[in-house]
C-alpha positions, 0 to 999 in steps of 0.5 A, a space after each residue: 137791241 133798239 125796239 122802238 117802232 122806227 127801228 122796225 121800219 125799213 128806211 126805204 119805205 119812207 119814200 112811199 109814206 106820202 102816196 100811202 097816206 093820200 091814198 087812205 085819205 080818199 078811202 073810206 075805212 071799212 067795217 065788217 058786218 055787225 049781225 048775221 043779217 048784215 053778213 048774209 046781205 054782204 055775202 049776197 051781194 058779193 061778186 064773183 072773184 077775178 079768175 086766174 089764168 091758168 085756172 087752178 086744179 080744184 079738188 078734195 083732199 082727205 086725211 083720217 076721215 076728214 076732208 077739205 076742198 083745196 085749189 092748187 096753182 102749179 107754176 106755169 114752168 112746170 118745175 115745182 121748187 117748193 109748196 106753200 099752203 095759203 089760208 085766206 082771210 075774211 074774218 073767219 065768215 067771209 071769203 074764199 080760196 077763190 078769192 085769192 086765185 089771182 094772187 096765188 097764181 102770181 106767187 106761184 109763177 114768181 117763185 116756182 111754187 105750188 100754192 095750195 089754198 084751203 077752202 075752210 068752213 066759214 062761221 057762224 054756220 060752222 064756228 070754231 073748230 071747224 076752220 082750224 080743222 079744215 086747215 090742219 087737214 090740208 097742212 096734214 095731206 101736204 105733209 104726207 103727200 107733197 114729195 110724191 105729188 109735187 116732187 118736193 118736201 120744202 113746205 111753208 104756210 101762211 095767211 092774212 088777217 084771219 088766215 094768219 091766225 089759222 096758220 098759227 094755230 095749224 102750226 101749233 097743232 102740227 108741233 103737238 102732233 110732232 110734225 115738223 114738215 113746214 120750214 117757214 110761215 108768213 103771217 100778215 096782220 093776224 088776229 091773235 086774241 079773240 078773248 078781248 083781253 089784250 090791249 088790241 084785243 079790247 079794241 075790236 071787242 064789239 066785232 060780230 066775227 068774235 061771236 060767230 067764230 068763237 060761238 058758245 066757247 066760254 073760255 076764249 083765251 083758249 090757245 086754239 082760238 087765241 094763239 097770243 096765249 099759246 106755248 109757241 115753242 118749237 115753231 119754224 121761222 116766222 115772217 110777221 108783216 103788219 102795218 103801223 096804222 093797224 088796229 091789231 098792231 100791238 097784237 102783232 108786235 106782242 106775237 113777234 115778242 112771244 116767239 122771239 122769247 120762245 127761241 123762234 127765229 122771227 122776222 118782223 116787218 112794220 110798214 108805215 102809213 098802212 092799216 089793216 089789210 094793206 097788202 090787198 090794196 093798190 099801193 106802192 107800200 103794199 107792193 113793197 110788202 109783197 115783194 119782201 114776202 116773196 123775196 122771204 119765201 123763195 125756195 132757195 133759202 128754205 131747206 127741204 124737210 126743215 122742221 124748225 130751227 132754234 135760232 133766237 133771232 130777235 125782231 128785225 127791221 123791215 127789209 133786213 133780209 133780202 127783198 
C-alpha cells in the first residue's frame, strides 16, 4: 500500500486548503497555561458555555461504588438509534461536558443518537487515574444500562485531544475486563505519549498539562497514561482524525499504524492545512471533518452489541468510507 501523507488526504479537500490557510494566518496560535497559577487564572476568566436547546438531562451515574456526572442529549425525534459516549478535551485540566453541549445536541439530532458526555474530574486537583476512572465508570454504566434506558445496545465512544486519549484508555480498560459492548470509536487528534519519548511527545515535553495530569507517576510510559505503549489488540473499529499541521500528527500516525498492525479496523483521515483542535474552528475544513465523523458514526453502519471485528484493514485515505 502507499502510505505517503498525500495518499491519506482525500483530493476533495484540496479546494478547502486556501481558505483554511487564510483563517489560520489571521489567528494567533494559542498555548496552554504554563503553571498552576496561569491555569487558575484561565479558569477564572472562562465564560459560561453556550447552552443547547433543548438542554441535556444532567445526572450522576453509578457503577460498583464509583459515580460520575454525565450530560445526556436525546434526539429531538424521540427515537434513539444508538448511543455515543463523548469525552471532552482540554488538556486534562480544562473544559467540561457542558462545553460540548451545542456540538453534542447537533450530533444527537443529526444521527438520532443519545449522546452521553462525561464530566470527568480535572487535573491537577485530581491527577491520573481520576479522569480515566470516571470515563470507565460512565462506559460501564452504558454497557449495563443502555438497552433498557435508551432502547438500543449500539454503542460508540469518542473524544478530541485529551478526550481521544481518555477514549482510548477507556477502550483498553473495557477490553481488559472482557467487555466488547462498544462497536466503534472516533479519536480526534489524541495525545498518546505523555512520557515525552516519542518524536511527537518530545515536541510537547515542556507543556504543563503533562505534570498536572501525570502527577508524581515515575514511569509515564504506563499504557493507561500513554496508550501509544499499550497492547491495542482486540479493540473495535477506529476512526482517527488529525490535521496535517498538528504538532501531534506523528503520534496519531503511529497510533493508527499500531492499531492496524494489531488487526484493528482503522480509518485514518488526515486534513491538510489544519492544526491541533481544528474541528472546533469555523472553517470549511472543520465542517468537512465533522461531516466525515457523522457519516462514520451513523448507527445504520454500526452493528448492535458489535464487540469488535478482527479485520486487518490498513489506514485508509480520508473520505474513502462514506461522507
